[in-house]
TORPA-4810 file (N, C-alpha, C, O; in nm, 3 decimals):
<nodes>
NODE_1_0.457_2.490_3.633_0.389_2.414_3.572_0.368_2.599_3.493_0.364_2.697_3.567_M
NODE_2_0.356_2.612_3.327_0.300_2.733_3.306_0.218_2.804_3.278_0.127_2.762_3.349_A
NODE_3_0.182_2.882_3.227_0.048_2.985_3.265_0.042_2.961_3.108_0.141_2.968_3.035_N
NODE_4_-0.109_2.925_3.057_-0.168_2.992_2.958_-0.271_3.135_2.887_-0.392_3.112_2.892_L
NODE_5_-0.248_3.211_2.853_-0.347_3.350_2.851_-0.435_3.321_2.714_-0.364_3.295_2.617_L
NODE_6_-0.547_3.320_2.695_-0.616_3.301_2.565_-0.673_3.395_2.581_-0.733_3.411_2.687_V
NODE_7_-0.676_3.505_2.466_-0.759_3.641_2.426_-0.832_3.625_2.309_-0.802_3.571_2.203_R
NODE_8_-0.966_3.699_2.359_-1.005_3.719_2.229_-1.152_3.550_2.216_-1.197_3.480_2.125_G
NODE_9_-1.165_3.558_2.324_-1.229_3.435_2.300_-1.406_3.502_2.276_-1.442_3.598_2.343_I
NODE_10_-1.490_3.444_2.188_-1.702_3.432_2.208_-1.685_3.425_2.336_-1.608_3.354_2.401_D
NODE_11_-1.769_3.511_2.374_-1.864_3.512_2.454_-1.941_3.430_2.503_-1.968_3.408_2.621_D
NODE_12_-1.992_3.364_2.364_-2.110_3.190_2.409_-1.985_3.113_2.383_-2.004_3.004_2.435_A
NODE_13_-1.866_3.114_2.329_-1.789_2.980_2.339_-1.765_3.003_2.554_-1.807_2.911_2.625_L
NODE_14_-1.739_3.053_2.581_-1.674_3.123_2.739_-1.797_3.069_2.844_-1.769_2.991_2.935_V
NODE_15_-1.908_3.109_2.828_-2.054_3.038_2.833_-2.074_2.883_2.870_-2.108_2.829_2.975_Q
NODE_16_-2.041_2.832_2.742_-2.044_2.705_2.692_-1.905_2.641_2.772_-1.939_2.535_2.824_S
NODE_17_-1.787_2.665_2.794_-1.713_2.658_2.906_-1.761_2.608_3.043_-1.766_2.497_3.096_L
NODE_18_-1.797_2.738_3.082_-1.850_2.758_3.183_-2.006_2.664_3.224_-2.058_2.623_3.328_R
NODE_19_-2.026_2.663_3.141_-2.153_2.552_3.195_-2.095_2.369_3.180_-2.110_2.281_3.265_E
NODE_20_-2.031_2.357_3.050_-1.931_2.208_3.096_-1.912_2.192_3.199_-1.960_2.102_3.268_Q
NODE_21_-1.820_2.296_3.242_-1.775_2.301_3.382_-1.827_2.246_3.499_-1.787_2.142_3.551_A
NODE_22_-1.928_2.328_3.544_-2.068_2.320_3.624_-2.091_2.202_3.615_-2.080_2.153_3.728_A
NODE_23_-2.128_2.099_3.512_-2.178_2.000_3.413_-2.059_1.859_3.486_-2.100_1.750_3.527_A
NODE_24_-1.937_1.897_3.486_-1.883_1.823_3.564_-1.809_1.829_3.715_-1.731_1.754_3.773_H
NODE_25_-1.878_1.965_3.750_-1.853_2.016_3.912_-1.686_2.037_3.910_-1.615_1.955_3.968_G
NODE_26_-1.635_2.141_3.845_-1.527_2.144_3.827_-1.524_2.337_3.785_-1.622_2.393_3.736_R
NODE_27_-1.429_2.389_3.808_-1.395_2.546_3.760_-1.386_2.559_3.649_-1.327_2.472_3.586_S
NODE_28_-1.443_2.681_3.578_-1.400_2.671_3.398_-1.228_2.647_3.403_-1.188_2.548_3.342_A
NODE_29_-1.133_2.727_3.468_-1.000_2.693_3.423_-0.965_2.546_3.424_-0.912_2.489_3.328_E
NODE_30_-1.002_2.480_3.553_-0.994_2.289_3.562_-1.037_2.262_3.405_-0.952_2.243_3.318_A
NODE_31_-1.190_2.262_3.377_-1.238_2.233_3.261_-1.183_2.266_3.150_-1.176_2.183_3.060_E
NODE_32_-1.124_2.416_3.133_-1.010_2.415_3.007_-0.900_2.331_3.043_-0.884_2.283_2.931_H
NODE_33_-0.792_2.263_3.128_-0.736_2.232_3.124_-0.762_2.056_3.073_-0.693_1.983_3.002_R
NODE_34_-0.852_2.039_3.123_-0.942_1.917_3.063_-0.919_1.872_2.954_-0.868_1.769_2.912_E
NODE_35_-0.989_2.014_2.883_-1.039_1.978_2.746_-0.871_2.009_2.673_-0.822_1.930_2.593_I
NODE_36_-0.824_2.089_2.702_-0.669_2.069_2.610_-0.603_1.951_2.645_-0.575_1.894_2.540_L
NODE_37_-0.561_1.879_2.749_-0.503_1.750_2.815_-0.560_1.669_2.695_-0.490_1.635_2.600_A
NODE_38_-0.718_1.637_2.708_-0.775_1.517_2.574_-0.732_1.545_2.472_-0.668_1.462_2.408_R
NODE_39_-0.758_1.698_2.415_-0.732_1.766_2.241_-0.535_1.705_2.244_-0.500_1.647_2.141_A
NODE_40_-0.470_1.714_2.311_-0.346_1.708_2.314_-0.256_1.585_2.320_-0.167_1.542_2.247_L
NODE_41_-0.310_1.546_2.429_-0.321_1.357_2.479_-0.262_1.262_2.325_-0.330_1.276_2.223_R
NODE_42_-0.165_1.191_2.322_-0.140_1.153_2.202_-0.230_1.019_2.210_-0.237_0.968_2.321_H
NODE_43_-0.300_0.954_2.101_-0.405_0.854_2.112_-0.327_0.722_2.158_-0.217_0.742_2.105_P
NODE_44_-0.320_0.642_2.202_-0.284_0.481_2.233_-0.267_0.405_2.084_-0.375_0.400_2.025_K
NODE_45_-0.181_0.358_2.028_-0.163_0.324_1.924_-0.232_0.177_1.931_-0.199_0.108_2.028_K
NODE_46_-0.332_0.118_1.831_-0.337_-0.005_1.802_-0.293_-0.079_1.751_-0.254_-0.042_1.640_R
NODE_47_-0.267_-0.228_1.785_-0.206_-0.341_1.736_-0.313_-0.344_1.608_-0.428_-0.303_1.588_S
NODE_48_-0.198_-0.424_1.523_-0.292_-0.483_1.373_-0.400_-0.526_1.376_-0.493_-0.495_1.302_F
NODE_49_-0.399_-0.622_1.485_-0.498_-0.700_1.509_-0.617_-0.620_1.618_-0.723_-0.676_1.643_A
NODE_50_-0.589_-0.510_1.665_-0.741_-0.470_1.705_-0.787_-0.362_1.553_-0.902_-0.339_1.514_E
NODE_51_-0.705_-0.329_1.513_-0.745_-0.242_1.397_-0.857_-0.369_1.315_-0.972_-0.351_1.273_A
NODE_52_-0.777_-0.488_1.312_-0.837_-0.558_1.253_-1.023_-0.582_1.307_-1.127_-0.571_1.243_L
NODE_53_-0.999_-0.614_1.440_-1.097_-0.665_1.497_-1.216_-0.564_1.477_-1.331_-0.606_1.482_M
NODE_54_-1.184_-0.396_1.448_-1.256_-0.273_1.448_-1.315_-0.244_1.354_-1.393_-0.149_1.359_S
NODE_55_-1.295_-0.327_1.224_-1.338_-0.348_1.125_-1.477_-0.408_1.114_-1.498_-0.520_1.161_M
NODE_56_-1.599_-0.318_1.036_-1.741_-0.403_1.061_-1.726_-0.495_0.976_-1.627_-0.493_0.904_P
NODE_57_-1.835_-0.612_0.966_-1.850_-0.716_0.942_-1.952_-0.657_0.786_-2.053_-0.587_0.786_E
NODE_58_-1.869_-0.723_0.655_-1.882_-0.633_0.519_-1.943_-0.730_0.451_-2.003_-0.687_0.353_V
NODE_59_-1.952_-0.867_0.470_-1.996_-0.962_0.370_-1.949_-1.106_0.402_-1.896_-1.119_0.512_G
NODE_60_-1.957_-1.185_0.345_-1.928_-1.343_0.358_-1.769_-1.359_0.279_-1.746_-1.303_0.172_E
NODE_61_-1.671_-1.441_0.349_-1.572_-1.456_0.256_-1.551_-1.474_0.094_-1.455_-1.450_0.021_D
NODE_62_-1.691_-1.529_0.067_-1.673_-1.582_-0.078_-1.715_-1.444_-0.131_-1.696_-1.452_-0.252_A
NODE_63_-1.774_-1.295_-0.096_-1.799_-1.167_-0.173_-1.667_-1.160_-0.234_-1.657_-1.130_-0.353_D
NODE_64_-1.536_-1.195_-0.141_-1.434_-1.142_-0.161_-1.332_-1.243_-0.236_-1.218_-1.196_-0.236_F
NODE_65_-1.341_-1.352_-0.292_-1.294_-1.445_-0.364_-1.243_-1.412_-0.488_-1.324_-1.377_-0.574_E
NODE_66_-1.099_-1.417_-0.519_-1.046_-1.359_-0.647_-1.125_-1.408_-0.779_-1.176_-1.520_-0.786_R
NODE_67_-1.130_-1.325_-0.872_-1.182_-1.366_-0.984_-1.037_-1.404_-1.062_-0.924_-1.359_-1.041_V
NODE_68_-1.097_-1.533_-1.188_-0.987_-1.548_-1.246_-1.000_-1.519_-1.394_-1.029_-1.603_-1.479_D
NODE_69_-0.980_-1.416_-1.412_-0.974_-1.312_-1.527_-0.893_-1.368_-1.688_-0.878_-1.297_-1.788_D
NODE_70_-0.855_-1.492_-1.673_-0.732_-1.545_-1.763_-0.812_-1.565_-1.870_-0.735_-1.596_-1.961_S
NODE_71_-0.923_-1.565_-1.909_-0.976_-1.594_-1.986_-0.975_-1.493_-2.132_-1.085_-1.486_-2.188_D
NODE_72_-0.883_-1.432_-2.182_-0.892_-1.406_-2.255_-0.939_-1.215_-2.282_-0.930_-1.137_-2.377_G
NODE_73_-0.997_-1.204_-2.120_-1.085_-1.061_-2.122_-0.983_-0.957_-2.163_-0.862_-0.981_-2.151_A
NODE_74_-1.030_-0.842_-2.211_-0.972_-0.655_-2.221_-0.894_-0.680_-2.084_-0.937_-0.717_-1.974_A
NODE_75_-0.792_-0.655_-2.117_-0.659_-0.570_-1.964_-0.732_-0.429_-1.961_-0.733_-0.364_-2.066_R
NODE_76_-0.792_-0.377_-1.847_-0.787_-0.260_-1.805_-0.656_-0.184_-1.845_-0.662_-0.093_-1.927_V
NODE_77_-0.526_-0.224_-1.780_-0.433_-0.162_-1.778_-0.280_-0.198_-1.837_-0.164_-0.180_-1.803_F
NODE_78_-0.353_-0.259_-1.944_-0.230_-0.317_-2.066_-0.251_-0.350_-2.155_-0.161_-0.387_-2.230_G
</nodes>
């Protein structure tokens, strides 16, 4: 296993790390390892269906119906 030395950390940040570690019942070093692991771990890729299911309900299907604009209205892009 490799070692990692981090210098120049603000005292308040170190204190927050110690407090968070104590709240989780582990050493500051173990807490630091966990924070790094969570931050750098690749997130699980979601399927297309999972992505769709996570979208909020924003209206009825009728709200998104295609409008027929072939009645000679001015064209916006040409």
